[in-house]
C-alpha positions as a printed Julia matrix, in Angstrom:
439×3 Matrix{Float64}:
 -31.21  137.05  29.14
 -30.25  140.11  27.16
 -26.75  141.35  26.35
 -24.99  143.95  28.51
 -24.99  146.31  25.53
 -28.75  145.98  25.07
 -29.34  146.38  28.79
 -27.26  149.55  28.92
 -29.03  151.02  25.88
 -32.41  150.45  27.53
 -31.28  152.04  30.79
 -29.85  155.09  29.04
 -33.09  155.52  27.1
 -34.91  155.94  30.41
 -32.71  158.63  31.94
 -32.59  162.3   30.99
 -30.17  165.13  31.58
 -31.13  166.93  34.78
 -32.0   170.65  34.98
 -29.32  173.26  35.55
 -28.62  175.18  38.73
 -26.48  178.18  39.62
 -23.62  177.42  41.98
 -20.56  179.12  43.45
 -17.66  178.47  41.11
 -15.57  176.2   43.31
 -18.58  174.04  44.2
 -19.16  173.36  40.49
 -16.0   171.25  40.13
 -16.78  168.1   38.14
 -20.13  169.35  36.88
 -21.13  170.15  33.29
 -21.34  173.8   32.32
 -24.78  174.87  31.06
 -23.74  178.2   29.56
 -20.96  179.71  27.49
 -18.46  181.77  29.49
 -16.97  184.77  27.69
 -14.19  187.14  28.65
 -15.29  190.71  29.31
 -11.76  192.1   28.91
  -8.35  191.21  27.54
  -6.25  188.91  29.7
  -3.75  190.03  30.66
  -5.34  193.48  30.51
  -1.97  195.22  29.97
   1.49  194.27  28.74
   3.3   192.95  31.81
   6.63  191.48  32.78
   7.25  187.74  33.0
  10.39  188.26  35.11
  11.71  190.27  38.03
  14.2   192.72  36.58
  14.44  196.1   34.88
  12.12  197.56  32.26
  14.29  199.18  29.61
  14.46  200.33  26.01
  16.1   197.44  24.15
  18.13  199.89  22.06
  19.86  201.11  25.22
  21.31  197.63  25.83
  22.74  197.15  22.33
  26.2   195.55  22.48
  26.04  194.89  26.23
  28.28  192.11  27.49
  30.17  190.97  30.57
  33.16  193.1   29.61
  31.13  195.94  28.16
  28.07  196.58  30.37
  25.57  199.33  29.67
  24.83  201.59  32.61
  21.28  202.95  32.93
  19.68  205.38  35.35
  17.09  203.81  37.66
  14.08  206.15  37.75
  11.64  204.11  39.81
  10.32  200.78  41.07
   7.09  198.99  40.17
   5.24  196.08  41.79
   2.38  193.98  40.4
  -0.97  195.72  40.74
   0.43  199.22  40.2
   1.19  201.38  37.15
   4.21  203.6   36.56
   3.19  207.21  36.1
   6.22  208.28  34.13
   7.97  207.05  30.98
  11.14  205.13  30.32
  13.23  207.43  28.19
  16.63  206.93  26.61
  19.2   205.7   29.13
  16.59  205.03  31.85
  15.3   201.84  33.57
  12.54  200.96  36.03
  13.02  198.19  38.57
  10.0   195.91  38.05
   8.45  192.83  39.67
   6.83  189.87  37.87
   3.29  190.68  36.72
   3.65  194.44  36.89
   2.54  196.43  33.81
   5.39  197.44  31.53
   5.96  201.22  31.81
   5.41  203.45  28.82
   8.52  203.73  26.67
   9.98  200.38  27.72
  10.01  197.52  25.22
  12.03  194.85  27.06
  12.7   193.54  30.54
  16.21  192.56  31.63
  16.2   189.9   34.41
  18.07  190.67  37.62
  20.62  187.95  36.9
  21.72  189.8   33.75
  22.5   192.95  35.75
  24.81  193.88  38.6
  21.93  193.23  41.05
  22.51  189.62  42.2
  19.54  187.36  41.5
  17.56  186.71  44.65
  19.23  189.53  46.58
  17.01  192.46  45.72
  17.19  195.44  48.06
  14.61  195.66  50.83
  11.75  198.09  50.27
  13.08  200.28  53.06
  16.38  200.73  51.26
  16.9   203.45  48.71
  17.01  202.34  45.07
  20.4   202.29  43.43
  20.91  205.29  41.19
  22.14  203.14  38.33
  22.1   199.56  37.1
  24.59  197.8   34.88
  23.22  195.5   32.16
  25.5   192.66  31.07
  23.45  191.18  28.23
  21.79  192.77  25.22
  17.99  192.62  25.31
  15.84  192.16  22.24
  12.58  194.08  21.81
   9.74  192.21  23.56
  12.08  190.19  25.79
  10.29  188.85  28.9
   7.1   190.76  28.16
   3.67  189.11  28.19
   1.43  190.97  25.79
  -2.06  192.2   26.63
  -4.66  189.69  25.44
  -2.13  186.91  24.75
  -4.28  184.52  26.83
  -7.81  185.83  26.23
  -9.44  188.56  24.17
 -12.48  190.58  25.21
 -15.63  188.89  23.9
 -13.91  185.54  23.36
 -15.79  182.42  24.53
 -13.35  180.86  26.95
 -15.29  177.82  28.24
 -18.15  176.37  26.22
 -21.47  174.94  27.33
 -21.2   171.19  27.85
 -17.67  171.29  29.26
 -16.88  169.25  32.36
 -15.37  171.7   34.84
 -11.93  170.56  35.9
  -9.58  172.65  38.08
  -8.15  174.29  34.93
 -11.59  175.42  33.72
 -12.41  176.65  37.22
  -9.24  178.76  37.14
  -9.97  180.19  33.69
 -13.53  181.13  34.67
 -12.21  182.79  37.82
  -9.7   184.73  35.73
 -12.53  186.47  33.86
 -14.23  187.41  37.12
 -17.13  184.94  37.29
 -17.93  183.86  40.85
 -21.0   181.75  39.98
 -21.89  179.52  37.03
 -24.83  177.56  35.67
 -24.17  173.83  35.68
 -26.16  170.62  35.31
 -27.01  169.68  38.85
 -25.73  166.56  40.53
 -28.27  163.71  40.74
 -29.5   162.66  44.15
 -29.41  158.86  44.26
 -31.39  156.97  46.89
 -29.59  153.74  47.84
 -31.58  150.96  49.5
 -30.4   147.56  50.71
 -32.8   144.64  51.13
 -32.58  141.44  53.14
 -33.47  140.02  56.55
 -29.85  138.93  56.97
 -28.51  142.5   56.99
 -27.67  144.69  59.95
 -26.59  148.31  59.9
 -22.89  149.09  59.94
 -21.82  150.12  63.43
 -24.52  148.12  65.19
 -24.3   144.76  66.93
 -24.07  141.59  64.82
 -24.73  137.99  65.77
 -25.36  134.57  64.26
 -26.07  134.5   60.53
 -26.4   138.26  60.17
 -23.94  140.28  58.07
 -23.19  143.97  57.84
 -24.69  145.96  54.99
 -21.64  146.64  52.81
 -23.54  147.15  49.55
 -25.08  150.45  50.56
 -21.65  151.82  51.37
 -19.81  150.5   48.31
 -22.58  151.63  45.95
 -23.03  154.92  47.8
 -19.3   155.53  47.54
 -19.41  154.85  43.79
 -22.28  157.31  43.41
 -20.3   159.95  45.29
 -17.09  159.23  43.43
 -18.73  159.75  40.06
 -20.36  163.02  41.02
 -23.76  162.05  42.43
 -25.19  162.71  45.87
 -25.92  159.41  47.65
 -28.78  159.2   50.14
 -28.76  155.95  52.08
 -32.27  154.72  52.95
 -31.17  151.93  55.26
 -32.32  148.31  55.08
 -35.69  147.01  53.91
 -36.83  143.63  55.2
 -37.92  140.9   52.78
 -41.6   141.75  52.66
 -43.57  143.66  50.08
 -44.92  146.0   52.74
 -41.49  146.88  54.19
 -39.89  147.31  50.78
 -42.74  149.42  49.45
 -42.52  151.78  52.43
 -38.77  152.23  51.98
 -39.05  152.76  48.23
 -41.69  155.44  48.71
 -39.2   157.32  50.9
 -36.69  157.32  48.06
 -38.9   158.57  45.24
 -38.05  162.22  45.79
 -34.55  161.38  44.54
 -33.48  161.46  40.89
 -32.68  157.75  40.82
 -33.36  154.78  43.07
 -30.85  151.96  43.44
 -31.64  148.8   45.39
 -29.44  145.8   46.04
 -30.6   142.18  46.35
 -34.09  140.8   45.86
 -33.81  140.45  42.06
 -33.1   136.71  41.77
 -35.54  133.78  41.77
 -35.69  133.07  45.48
 -38.88  133.04  47.55
 -37.84  136.23  49.32
 -36.59  138.16  46.28
 -39.44  140.65  46.24
 -38.0   143.69  44.42
 -39.41  142.53  41.07
 -42.82  141.99  42.66
 -42.87  145.49  44.12
 -41.76  146.98  40.8
 -44.48  145.08  38.96
 -47.1   146.35  41.37
 -45.86  149.88  42.12
 -44.01  150.8   38.95
 -42.76  149.43  35.65
 -40.31  146.58  35.15
 -38.13  146.41  32.04
 -35.85  143.38  32.47
 -34.13  141.34  35.13
 -31.43  139.07  33.67
 -28.3   140.08  31.74
 -25.78  137.85  29.97
 -22.83  138.87  32.16
 -20.83  137.37  34.99
 -20.96  138.57  37.7
 -24.21  140.53  37.68
 -26.72  138.32  35.85
 -29.77  139.14  38.02
 -30.58  142.78  37.36
 -33.9   144.57  37.6
 -34.62  147.8   35.85
 -37.71  149.93  35.71
 -39.19  153.16  36.95
 -41.68  154.68  39.36
 -43.97  157.66  38.89
 -43.86  160.35  41.55
 -45.58  163.74  41.27
 -45.46  163.63  37.48
 -41.8   162.58  37.45
 -40.36  159.3   36.25
 -37.82  157.99  38.74
 -35.56  155.34  37.18
 -34.74  152.34  39.31
 -31.82  149.93  39.03
 -32.11  146.75  41.07
 -28.57  145.45  41.61
 -27.75  141.87  42.62
 -27.19  141.16  46.29
 -23.72  139.63  46.07
 -21.3   142.45  46.88
 -19.02  142.01  43.84
 -21.99  141.61  41.51
 -23.49  144.78  42.95
 -20.35  146.83  42.32
 -19.67  145.43  38.86
 -23.28  145.94  37.76
 -23.17  149.52  38.99
 -19.94  150.15  37.06
 -21.45  148.73  33.85
 -24.96  150.22  34.13
 -25.3   152.68  37.02
 -22.27  154.79  36.28
 -23.2   155.53  32.63
 -26.76  156.4   33.69
 -25.39  158.75  36.35
 -23.05  160.36  33.83
 -25.86  160.96  31.36
 -27.99  162.58  34.04
 -25.1   164.95  34.76
 -24.87  165.92  31.08
 -21.63  164.05  30.4
 -21.58  162.71  26.87
 -18.28  160.81  26.83
 -18.77  158.5   29.81
 -17.07  155.4   28.42
 -14.32  153.75  30.41
 -10.96  153.29  28.67
 -10.2   149.76  27.47
  -6.6   148.56  27.18
  -4.96  145.39  25.87
  -2.97  143.46  28.43
  -1.12  140.15  28.6
  -2.86  137.67  30.91
  -0.65  136.29  33.68
  -3.26  133.81  34.94
  -5.66  131.42  33.31
  -9.15  132.92  33.02
 -11.73  130.21  32.46
 -15.36  130.69  31.41
 -16.23  127.26  30.03
 -19.82  126.43  29.04
 -21.13  129.8   30.22
 -22.84  131.97  27.56
 -22.08  135.21  29.4
 -19.43  137.93  29.19
 -17.0   137.38  32.08
 -15.8   140.51  33.88
 -12.93  139.05  35.92
 -11.36  141.28  38.54
  -7.72  141.98  37.76
  -4.87  144.36  38.41
  -3.05  145.84  35.42
   0.62  146.72  35.78
   3.22  147.99  33.31
   6.65  146.43  32.92
   9.16  147.05  30.13
   6.62  149.07  28.2
   3.96  146.33  28.19
   0.77  145.88  30.21
   0.05  142.74  32.21
  -3.21  141.64  33.84
  -3.22  139.43  36.95
  -6.34  138.12  38.66
  -6.96  139.43  42.16
  -7.69  136.04  43.7
 -10.97  134.21  43.97
 -13.53  135.31  41.38
 -16.47  134.4   43.61
 -19.08  137.14  43.55
 -19.08  137.14  47.34
 -15.37  137.97  47.76
 -15.46  141.74  48.01
 -11.72  142.04  48.66
 -11.16  140.95  45.05
 -12.65  144.31  44.03
 -10.49  146.16  46.52
  -7.35  144.74  44.89
  -8.54  145.34  41.31
  -7.94  148.3   39.02
  -9.7   146.74  36.04
 -12.16  144.15  34.75
 -11.2   141.74  31.99
 -13.72  141.55  29.16
 -13.91  137.88  28.25
 -16.47  137.32  25.47
 -19.13  134.63  25.9
 -17.71  132.58  23.03
 -14.23  132.33  24.6
 -13.83  129.35  26.94
 -10.41  130.15  28.33
  -7.67  132.78  28.23
  -4.28  131.26  28.99
  -1.19  132.96  30.45
   0.52  134.88  27.66
  -2.7   135.54  25.74
  -3.86  139.1   25.27
  -7.13  140.23  26.81
  -9.16  143.44  26.82
  -9.4   145.15  30.22
 -11.98  147.75  31.21
  -9.99  150.09  33.45
 -11.5   151.23  36.73
  -8.45  153.08  38.06
  -5.23  154.23  36.43
  -3.22  154.3   39.62
  -4.0   153.37  43.18
  -5.07  156.25  45.36
  -5.75  158.65  42.49
  -9.39  159.63  42.37
  -9.54  160.9   38.8
 -13.05  159.75  37.87
 -14.98  162.34  39.81
 -13.98  165.37  37.81
 -11.83  164.59  34.79
 -13.35  164.82  31.37
 -14.42  161.27  30.62
 -12.12  159.48  28.23
  -8.91  160.92  29.66
  -6.4   158.17  30.26
  -2.87  157.0   29.61
  -1.33  156.87  26.15
  -2.57  153.97  24.08
  -5.93  153.67  25.85
  -9.08  153.34  23.79
 -12.74  153.73  24.59
 -15.49  151.32  23.56
């Protein structure tokens, strides 16, 4: 056996960052930018108003108050997207809507609610503008004005190469007029299940057969973390059948199989790897997930990495989280792929006696009174898939620790921060709640 850390290092040494592609901006969400994006103009391009109100000369409002309003002549009206042709001179005002450019001569904007025009009851467009407006509060120069270039300056790099594109970056890139961007492409991951006992989901089942859940759980993980899963179906437990299925998956960027990596008579994935490709290792000092095959195939001058996950459904998911996810992240150009680790108080006994492996126990982390608590999600059997469904984290119990008792603190590798929130697919890796750390 080798350590999980050594296993992960070997896997990452086999995978490379994929080539870039050009994509429509919105479709690039969650991908890594492969170019610098610069602004071609100031943003905003002109001084504009941050409020609905009246563009005025601040000096004309000096001393204004509820009992001593200043009356100004209204010389026009201006909406966003238009420019005022004239100039605000002494004693004049222009009725202006949020986002509209500030007219020449004006140096402040007085909100509606500080005038005799009731806030929220602006006249309809069909009505004639009032000839005058009363201002009840003195305005300072620059009041409620957003200056040209206060967000971005022409020539400024606004999003740098290597950035994971979140909704905020997408919005900024759109604001400088870019409709398409170059990004590291998403890896296509072929997912193959093996075993005579498996039947396809949706089909009939009888006797000792079980439905193929691994392809769907692993495929969903691939999709969640930004890859493109391609399910190859089920390969029977023969070298011929498995070889044929694997050959169908070698046009992908990565091949993931489940089952067939233990010591049983029908565990043939290692045999096929040894004959058709290259095998690197197959046992890791972790629980669950000890039987793990890793290697690669050659296809048309390309090296296609292969991860052979265990067949037990929990082992398959945990092994993918520990090894498959980082490999996928590296292929997508993401450099900070580490999961946050938090300290939590154990609420159950976690036993790992006489087992020289790191124990990743499924748990749910909750916060009460400012402290985090970790509770096991039931049976820790590697065949109880519902224990993963209830979990939002994995305890990290070192091999040299026999037992963690209730009240002891334990490290937890977080899988989710809150139920129902799919943050992993596009957030910059490493984002998490206050106090979280990354290994």
